[in-house]
C-alpha positions in Angstrom: -28.4 48.6 214.7 -26.7 46.2 214.5 -27.4 42.9 212.6 -25.4 39.6 212.6 -27.3 37.3 210.2 -25.6 36.1 207.4 -25.9 33.4 204.6 -22.3 32.8 205.2 -21.1 32.7 201.6 -24.8 31.9 200.3 -25.9 34.3 197.1 -28.9 36.4 198.8 -29.4 37.2 195.1 -30.6 33.7 194.0 -33.7 34.1 196.1 -36.8 35.3 195.0 -37.3 38.6 194.8 -40.9 38.3 197.0 -38.8 36.4 199.5 -36.1 39.0 199.7 -39.0 41.6 199.8 -40.3 39.8 202.6 -37.3 39.8 204.5 -36.9 43.2 203.6 -39.9 44.7 205.1 -39.0 43.2 208.4 -35.5 45.0 208.6 -37.2 48.6 207.4 -40.3 48.4 209.8 -37.8 47.3 212.2 -35.3 50.1 211.5 -38.1 52.8 211.4 -39.4 51.5 214.9 -35.7 51.5 216.3 -35.8 55.4 214.8 -38.9 56.2 216.7 -37.9 54.8 219.7 -34.7 56.3 220.4 -35.6 59.9 218.9 -38.4 60.4 221.6 -39.9 58.9 224.2 -43.6 58.7 223.4 -46.6 56.6 223.5 -47.7 53.1 221.7 -50.2 54.9 220.2 -48.3 57.4 218.8 -45.4 55.3 217.7 -47.7 53.2 215.6 -49.1 56.3 213.5 -46.1 57.1 213.1 -44.2 54.2 211.5 -47.7 53.4 210.0 -46.6 56.5 207.7 -43.1 55.5 207.2 -44.0 52.0 206.7 -46.1 52.4 203.9 -46.1 51.4 200.1 -46.6 55.6 199.2 -43.8 56.5 201.2 -41.6 53.8 200.4 -41.8 54.5 196.7 -40.4 57.9 197.5 -37.7 56.5 199.2 -37.0 54.1 196.3 -36.9 56.9 193.6 -34.6 58.8 196.3 -32.0 56.1 196.7 -31.7 55.1 193.0 -29.6 57.2 191.7 -27.5 56.4 194.8 -27.4 52.3 194.2 -24.4 50.1 192.6 -25.3 48.1 189.5 -25.9 45.5 191.2 -28.4 47.1 193.9 -30.5 48.4 191.2 -31.0 45.0 189.9 -32.1 43.6 192.9 -34.4 46.8 193.2 -35.7 46.1 189.8 -36.3 42.4 190.0 -38.3 43.1 193.5 -40.2 45.9 191.8 -40.9 44.0 188.7 -41.9 40.5 190.8 -45.5 39.6 190.7 -46.9 40.0 194.2 -50.3 37.9 195.2 -52.1 40.9 196.3 -52.6 44.2 195.7 -52.2 47.5 197.2 -54.7 48.9 199.5 -53.7 52.5 199.9 -51.2 53.3 197.1 -51.4 53.1 193.6 -50.1 49.8 191.9 -47.2 51.5 190.5 -46.2 52.6 194.1 -46.3 49.5 195.7 -44.6 47.6 193.3 -41.5 50.3 194.0 -42.1 49.4 197.6 -41.7 46.2 196.8 -38.3 46.9 195.1 -37.3 48.6 197.9 -38.0 46.2 200.1 -35.8 43.7 198.1 -33.0 45.7 198.1 -33.0 45.7 202.2 -33.9 42.1 202.7 -30.8 41.2 199.8 -28.8 43.3 201.7 -29.4 41.9 205.1 -28.9 38.4 203.7 -25.6 39.8 202.3 -25.0 40.8 206.1 -24.2 44.5 204.4 -25.5 46.1 207.6 -23.3 49.4 207.2 -25.2 49.5 203.7 -28.5 49.2 204.9 -28.1 51.3 208.0 -26.2 53.8 205.1 -29.3 53.6 202.8 -31.9 53.8 205.5 -30.2 57.0 206.5 -30.8 58.7 203.4 -34.6 57.2 203.4 -35.2 59.1 206.7 -33.6 62.2 206.2 -36.3 64.0 204.0 
């Protein structure tokens, strides 16, 4: 997957963690959808079900802990800023801790996207994808 948009020198770390998570949610979801479609030709209903299993707070919380020991200090700081943000709504099918961890993960993916660090996005996503 090729992402070509960056902030051209702006510091993505200056955005609020919830704004980073907003972008990161879309990035992560798109990566999941792309992987599902390229792995096998499936009916849309099946794709949606499989995507929902991957793009949920419970699963992303697991990925949060999976990535944590592999991140740089800068990435950990972004991850924790996202985790510690106060979202305006509550998780539907996850604990509050899982939801916060998922927000941290999404903030990290949003940050990397806005920095234009596509190689790192793919590297981390591959770790999340491979159980």
